[in-house]
Residue, then its C-alpha position, 0 to 999 in steps of 0.5 A: m500500499s501507498l501512503l503519502l505525508r502531505h505538507l508536514s511543517h518541519v521533518v528532520t531526517f537525519d540523514g547524511e547531510d542532517r537535512e531539515l525540510r519545511d512543508a514537505d511530503i513523505l512517500v510510502e510505498n510498501g513500507v519502505v520511504v520512496a520519496v521525500g520533498q515537496d509537493l511530491p505527486a499523489d497519482n494513484v496513492g492508496r492514503v493522502i495525510d494532511g500533516t499541516g502542523l505535525l514535525a516529523l522524525p524518524g521512528l524513536i529506537n529504545a536501545h535498552q529496555h527490560l519491558y518485564q519490569g513494567a510491573l515493577r513500578c515504584l516499588p516502595e521499599i527501593q524508591r531510595a536505594a543503592i544499587v546492591p538493594w536496589l537489586a536485591g529487593l527487586g530480585a526479591t520480589g520477583m521470587k515471591w511473585w514466582n513462589d506465589g505462582q503469579w510470575t507467569v509467562e502470560m503475565i509478560r506477555r500482557v506487560s510487556r504488551a503495555v509498555l510497549t504501547e506506552s512505548l508506541l503512543g511516545g513515538v518509539t518504533t523499536t525497542a531492544d529487549q532484555y530479558y535475564f531473570f529466570p525463577g528458579g533456574r527454569t527456561e520459560p518462554y518468557i521471552e517468546a512472550s514479549i515477540e508476541a506482544a510486539s506483534e501484537v501492537g506492530v513495533r519491531l523488537h531486538a529481543g536479548r535472550g539475558s541471563m544470569t549464569l554466575g551465582r554467589a556461591n560460585g564467586g559471582t554476584a547473582s542470587d543462586f536462585t535464578v542463576q542457570t548453567v552456560e549451557e542451558v542459556l546457549r540451548h536457549s539462545v539457539e533455539l530462539i535465533e532459529k524460530y524467530h531472527d530474521p537478519n534481512p533489512l526491514a525485519k520486525v524481530r532479531v535476536m540479540l545475545a545478552p548476559c546480564g553483566v560481568s559481575v553476575d555471567a561466567p567468563a565462558l558465557f561471555e566467550e561462547m556468545a561472541e562465538l555464537a555471535a559471530s555465526y549468524e548474520g546480525v546477531r548483536l552482543h549486548t551487556h550492561l557495563y559501568e554501572k558504577f558497582d560492576a568495576q569494583a567486582c570485576q576487579s576483586m573476581y579478575g584483577m580487571t576492569p569490566w572493558q578488559f573482561l570484555v576484550e579478554h572474552g572477544w566481545a571487543g567489536s562493532r557487535t557489540w553495544i553496552a548499556h549505562v557506561v557511566d564512569p569508564p576510565e578515561v584511557e577506554i574512551a578511545a578503545f571504545a571508538e577504536t574498536g566499534v562498540g556503541i553505547a547506550h546513553l541511559a539518563a534518567p535511569d542512571l541518575r534515578m540509581g544516583w550515579g549522576v550522568a554519562p560522560i556523553r560529550r567525550y564519547l562523542d567528542a572521540g567518536v563513539k557511536v552513541g544511543f539512547g535508551t530508557t532501561g526497565s520500568a524498575s529504575n525509571d517508573g516509565s518508558n517515556l524516551l523524549g522525556d529521558l531526552r529532556v532529561a539528558a539535555l538538562a542533566h548534562r548542563p552543570a558538569i559541562a563548563e562551556p556551554n556550547q558543548w552542552p548537549s543540544a536537541r538534535e544530537l540528543l533526537g540523532m543518539a535516539t534514532r540514527g545513533s541506536a540504529i547503528c548500534l543495533g546494526r540496523p542500517d535500514l532504521g533511524v533516519i528518513a530518507p528513500g529506501m530507508a523503513a518507513d518508520i516515522a513519528c509525528w507530534d503537533l506543535r500547535t498545541v496550546d502548550r508549544i506556542g511560542v516555539h520558535d525551534p520546533v525541534e527544541g520546543l519537541l524536547m523542551t516543551g509540552l504537557s505530554n509527549i504523545a505522537s499525533l502520528v506513527l508509522v511502522a514499516g507503513e502502518v499507521l500504528v497511531e493515529d490523532g494521539h490513539p492506537t489504531r490497533l489496540d485499545p490501551d485502556a483494555v491493554a492496561r486493563a489486561a495487564r493489571e489484572v495479573i501484576p500482582a497487587y501491592f495495596 
């Protein structure tokens, strides 16, 4: 089917020339952008949508998420907790629900569907999800449930086979109740890749290998996953790194930094991207750029955990690939990627003396589109240009909460009562129109999720 977005007030392409167009049209056919310009012909076009007043961007890409944590928002006992007690409290809640028979595949499916619907309303068209919590060490189809949820919502998903394979009994920091063997994790990883992974351009589902971290996963798993990823086209590697506590743990366990651990176990390459990276040694930043490793910047959760913000300006100046994400709702309490971009725009300012070095709205939005796409290995996403996937998100800048805005791109980040997009396309399909999902009723989605989340109060 063909679709023409006509007279868009402002289009930010993030193409190779960083073009921005006014009063522009975008022509879509068979899920792909075929033309961007002005006064494009509407002959034989299946549908024309008036874009007057809309700012159009490539669909946002969340480079790091834990969808299941939508069930674990605002847990009162860990609202003001450092990372170690926070992890313990989060794990204890999950284990209690599992012991009570309430941590189920159906819960994960419904919660994932709700969080993906929330994300879609905020203009997110692709999500990289890392699921690593397997209570009792049992492999259940939790990841498969998230893939099913993404199909229902209509968005793209990079499904991460997460893990914890190094429990306290064997010198790690993971709870022994959630530890799986390296062999089981690899077996399930291959099963997921063979069943769901699509290496082709415009893929809706890809699988990534995503151990939780250097202090909770066995060195052998990192090595085996690096070899496994290299044997499949389009399979990427992803993990947490430099979350304040893991550097000390890694030094104690292995006598090296977390980055040195990744290098030693075959992860220092362009197939890898890492999340958080709040406090790496300065000397390692150049190595991130030289090896082609990407970084998912997670401004809001890093602040939420009391860590401060990552040195993004130094990463960008060094040529490091930088994407953007929200992480899970247990350490963010939401999946509002656009809202987190505003947090980042403000949070970096006190740490950078020169105002002209503060991250701009365009730099941050570039991270959340083109930058995240590069991290995920998706040259078909993150840009509005002919031949690219027709994943497009539009916001209405004519509303009362955005009057007086003179730069629409800055205005998108810095103003507004709501970050809900007016129009969202994924693969050329209109999934949000006039601020409402077209496939699903969000009230019904929320109600279904609430039915399976154990009540806290």
